[in-house]
C-alpha positions as CSV (number, residue, x, y, z in Angstrom):
1,M,147.2,25.3,184.6
2,K,147.8,21.4,185.9
3,I,147.5,18.3,183.7
4,L,144.7,16.0,185.3
5,L,146.4,12.3,185.6
6,V,142.6,9.8,185.9
7,F,144.1,6.6,187.7
8,D,142.4,3.4,187.7
9,F,142.7,1.1,190.8
10,D,142.3,-2.6,190.4
11,N,145.4,-3.6,188.3
12,T,146.4,0.0,187.9
13,I,147.5,1.1,191.6
14,I,147.6,-2.1,192.9
15,D,148.3,-5.4,191.4
16,D,145.5,-7.3,191.9
17,N,141.7,-7.3,191.8
18,S,140.6,-5.8,195.5
19,D,137.5,-7.1,194.8
20,T,138.2,-11.3,193.9
21,W,141.1,-11.1,195.9
22,I,139.1,-10.3,199.5
23,V,137.5,-13.8,199.0
24,Q,140.5,-14.7,200.5
25,C,138.8,-14.0,203.9
26,A,135.7,-16.8,202.7
27,P,135.7,-20.1,204.4
28,G,137.9,-22.3,202.6
29,K,139.1,-19.3,201.1
30,K,136.4,-19.7,198.2
31,L,132.5,-18.9,197.4
32,P,130.1,-21.4,197.3
33,I,128.7,-22.3,193.9
34,E,125.2,-20.9,194.2
35,L,126.9,-17.8,194.9
36,Q,130.0,-17.9,191.9
37,N,127.1,-18.3,189.6
38,S,124.8,-15.1,191.1
39,Y,127.3,-12.9,189.0
40,Q,125.2,-10.8,186.3
41,K,126.9,-8.9,183.6
42,G,126.7,-5.7,184.0
43,L,125.8,-6.0,187.6
44,W,129.0,-6.2,189.3
45,T,128.0,-4.3,192.4
46,E,125.1,-6.4,193.3
47,F,127.4,-9.6,193.0
48,M,129.8,-7.8,195.2
49,G,127.0,-6.9,197.6
50,R,126.3,-10.1,198.4
51,V,129.8,-11.5,198.8
52,F,130.0,-8.7,201.5
53,K,126.6,-10.2,203.0
54,Y,128.0,-13.4,202.6
55,L,131.2,-12.8,204.3
56,G,129.6,-10.9,207.4
57,D,126.8,-14.1,207.7
58,K,130.2,-16.4,208.3
59,G,131.9,-13.9,210.8
60,V,134.2,-12.3,208.4
61,R,134.8,-9.0,210.5
62,E,136.5,-5.4,209.3
63,D,139.3,-6.2,210.4
64,E,140.1,-9.0,209.0
65,M,138.8,-7.6,205.5
66,K,141.0,-4.5,206.3
67,R,144.6,-6.7,206.6
68,A,143.4,-8.9,203.3
69,V,142.6,-5.7,201.2
70,T,145.8,-3.9,202.6
71,S,148.2,-6.5,202.0
72,V,147.1,-7.0,198.3
73,P,150.8,-5.2,196.5
74,F,150.9,-2.2,195.2
75,T,151.8,-2.8,190.8
76,P,155.5,-2.2,190.7
77,G,157.3,1.2,190.8
78,M,153.2,2.9,191.8
79,V,154.9,3.8,195.4
80,E,157.7,6.0,193.3
81,L,155.2,7.7,191.0
82,F,152.9,8.9,193.9
83,N,156.1,10.4,195.4
84,F,156.6,11.9,192.6
85,I,153.4,13.7,192.0
86,R,152.9,14.4,195.6
87,K,156.3,16.6,195.0
88,N,155.1,18.0,191.7
89,K,151.5,18.9,193.2
90,D,151.5,22.0,191.6
91,K,151.6,20.7,188.1
92,F,148.9,17.9,188.4
93,D,145.6,17.1,189.9
94,C,145.1,14.0,190.8
95,I,141.9,11.3,190.6
96,I,140.7,7.8,190.8
97,I,138.0,6.4,189.1
98,S,137.2,3.0,189.9
99,D,134.4,0.0,189.8
100,S,136.0,-0.5,193.5
101,N,134.7,0.5,196.2
102,S,135.5,3.7,198.9
103,V,136.2,1.5,201.7
104,F,138.4,-0.7,200.1
105,I,140.5,2.6,198.0
106,D,140.7,4.9,201.8
107,W,141.9,1.7,203.6
108,V,144.8,0.8,200.7
109,L,145.6,4.7,200.6
110,E,145.8,5.2,204.5
111,A,147.7,2.2,204.9
112,A,150.5,3.6,202.4
113,N,149.8,6.9,203.5
114,F,149.0,8.5,199.8
115,H,145.7,10.8,200.7
116,D,147.3,13.6,200.2
117,V,148.0,12.3,196.6
118,F,144.7,12.4,195.6
119,D,142.3,15.1,194.7
120,K,139.0,13.0,195.5
121,V,137.8,9.7,194.3
122,L,134.6,8.5,192.6
123,T,134.0,5.2,192.9
124,N,131.1,2.8,194.1
125,P,130.2,4.1,198.3
126,A,130.7,1.3,200.8
127,A,129.8,1.4,204.9
128,F,129.6,-0.9,207.1
129,D,126.5,-1.4,208.4
130,S,125.3,-2.1,212.5
131,K,125.8,-5.7,211.8
132,G,129.3,-5.3,210.7
133,H,128.5,-6.3,207.6
134,L,130.1,-4.1,204.3
135,T,127.3,-2.9,201.9
136,V,128.4,-1.0,198.5
137,E,125.5,0.5,196.6
138,N,126.4,2.0,192.5
139,Y,128.2,5.2,192.1
140,H,125.6,6.6,190.0
141,A,122.9,5.6,187.3
142,H,123.8,6.3,183.8
143,S,122.3,5.8,180.5
144,C,125.5,4.5,178.4
145,N,125.3,1.1,177.0
146,R,128.9,0.1,177.2
147,C,129.1,0.6,180.5
148,P,128.3,-1.6,183.8
149,K,125.2,0.0,185.9
150,N,127.0,0.8,188.6
151,L,129.6,3.5,187.0
152,C,130.0,5.4,183.4
153,K,133.7,6.5,183.8
154,N,133.1,8.6,180.7
155,V,129.9,10.4,182.5
156,A,131.8,10.8,186.0
157,L,135.4,11.7,184.2
158,A,133.6,14.5,182.4
159,E,131.3,15.8,185.9
160,F,134.7,15.8,187.6
161,V,136.4,18.4,184.9
162,G,132.9,20.3,184.4
163,K,132.4,21.4,187.7
164,Q,136.6,22.1,188.2
165,S,135.9,23.9,184.7
166,Q,133.7,26.0,186.5
167,Q,135.8,26.8,189.4
168,V,138.1,28.0,187.2
169,M,140.6,25.2,186.7
170,S,140.9,23.8,183.4
171,Y,143.4,21.4,182.6
172,T,145.9,21.7,180.0
173,Q,145.7,17.6,179.7
174,I,144.5,14.9,180.7
175,V,146.9,11.8,181.2
176,Y,144.3,8.3,181.7
177,I,146.1,5.3,183.5
178,G,144.1,2.0,183.1
179,D,144.3,-1.6,182.5
180,G,140.7,-2.8,181.6
181,E,137.5,-2.8,179.6
182,N,135.7,-0.5,181.6
183,D,138.6,2.4,180.7
184,V,138.0,2.3,176.9
185,C,134.7,4.6,177.6
186,P,136.2,7.5,179.7
187,I,139.1,7.2,177.2
188,T,136.8,8.5,174.1
189,L,136.4,11.3,175.8
190,L,140.5,12.3,175.4
191,K,141.3,14.7,172.5
192,K,144.2,16.2,171.2
193,N,146.6,16.8,173.6
194,D,145.6,14.3,176.0
195,V,147.4,10.7,176.8
196,A,145.7,7.1,177.2
197,M,148.1,4.6,179.2
198,P,146.9,1.5,179.1
199,R,149.1,-0.9,180.8
200,K,150.8,-3.5,178.7
201,G,148.9,-7.1,178.7
202,Y,146.1,-5.9,179.4
203,A,142.3,-6.0,178.0
204,L,142.5,-2.5,177.7
205,Q,145.4,-2.0,175.3
206,K,144.2,-4.8,173.5
207,T,141.3,-3.2,172.8
208,L,143.0,0.5,172.1
209,T,145.5,-1.5,169.8
210,R,142.4,-3.3,167.8
211,M,140.6,0.5,167.8
212,S,143.8,1.7,165.9
213,Q,144.0,-1.4,163.3
214,N,139.6,-0.2,162.7
215,L,141.4,3.1,162.1
216,E,138.8,4.3,164.4
217,P,139.3,8.0,164.8
218,M,141.9,8.4,167.9
219,E,143.4,12.4,168.4
220,Y,144.6,11.6,171.9
221,S,148.4,9.7,171.5
222,I,149.0,6.4,173.1
223,V,152.0,5.0,175.4
224,V,151.8,1.9,177.0
225,W,153.7,1.0,180.5
226,S,154.6,-2.2,182.5
227,S,155.4,0.1,185.8
228,G,155.1,3.1,187.4
229,I,158.0,4.5,187.0
230,E,157.6,4.0,183.2
231,I,154.3,6.4,183.6
232,M,157.1,8.6,185.9
233,S,159.2,9.4,182.9
234,H,156.4,10.1,180.8
235,L,155.2,12.6,183.3
236,Q,158.7,13.9,183.4
237,F,158.9,14.5,179.6
238,L,155.1,16.4,179.5
239,I,156.3,19.1,182.3
240,K,159.3,19.6,181.0
241,E,157.5,20.1,177.4
């Protein structure tokens, strides 16, 4: 029996948003106004597809994008946290559920040599096409009206846990570590014994605080963090219990 650790990626594992960070590769480090204004709520992945096409058309190549993405700093304490998880892989399964894309996450984990820490990455599939342009697709189709069109993290998490339980791996508890609005939906899946860990001062913490003030039913406990060291301390406490 293991504990399942679920991580968001942008502003959780790394200390910025990889999709907005990549704009540094654009001419003048900014996007044309008409491209900026083409974003529609809930359709971020389609918007990023246009951004990647623009970068490709401007001659931005894979190695330049890779250098940019792997230069995003890790959130404080994350490196120590992942080393701790690696040493305790007999006690933890560890996954990422992210609105970023498979290429960016792959680059970051590979550059820092953290691939072995994670059992699965659930994110929007991306690849470079024959022209050298990065293309990105939606992770799945879903009917949740709270989430962006490309990914409902609640559905993704439920499917992962369901598949694991068929392979005789049920978890003693789930610990969900994130920062953003799109982490609210999967947290509603958590039960008694599970832990929601919102990053201090970010949208997820503010929303969970509002929900508890409105006395919305919450069985799970909430532990706020501002560094990976604090997450590590809480995990040490959980495995000692």
